C-alpha positions in Angstrom: 125.8 -20.4 -50.3 125.0 -17.4 -48.1 125.5 -17.8 -44.4 122.6 -16.6 -42.2 123.7 -14.6 -39.1 121.7 -15.2 -36.0 120.7 -12.4 -33.6 123.1 -13.7 -30.9 126.1 -13.5 -33.3 125.8 -9.8 -33.9 124.2 -8.6 -30.7 127.1 -8.6 -28.3 126.2 -7.0 -25.0 128.0 -5.5 -22.0 126.7 -5.0 -18.4 126.2 -1.5 -17.0 125.5 -1.3 -13.3 123.4 1.6 -12.0 122.5 2.4 -8.5 118.9 3.7 -8.0 116.6 4.3 -5.1 114.1 1.7 -4.2 111.3 4.1 -5.2 112.9 4.7 -8.7 113.3 0.9 -9.2 109.7 0.4 -8.3 108.6 3.0 -10.8 110.8 1.6 -13.6 109.5 -1.9 -12.8 106.0 -0.7 -13.2 106.8 0.9 -16.6 108.6 -2.3 -17.7 105.6 -4.4 -16.7 103.3 -2.1 -18.7 105.6 -2.6 -21.7 105.7 -6.4 -21.0 109.5 -6.3 -20.6 111.9 -7.0 -17.8 113.7 -4.1 -16.3 117.0 -4.8 -18.1 115.3 -4.9 -21.5 113.1 -1.9 -20.8 116.1 0.2 -19.8 118.0 -0.9 -22.9 115.2 0.1 -25.2 114.8 3.5 -23.5 118.5 4.1 -23.7 118.5 3.3 -27.4 115.7 5.7 -27.9 117.5 8.4 -26.0 120.7 7.9 -28.0 118.8 8.0 -31.3 117.1 11.3 -30.4 120.4 12.8 -29.4 122.1 11.8 -32.6 119.7 13.9 -34.7 
């Protein structure tokens, strides 16, 4: 019988703390809201896109 792996089992995460100005945080929050994500999820997605484009 094949075991099904859940998302939580293979998506281990680590925290990255970043200092930003209040103005930048507000702008990022607005972008995250437009994308219907929280800031953390929005930044993670954008970082993944950046890394993927730099790999090519």
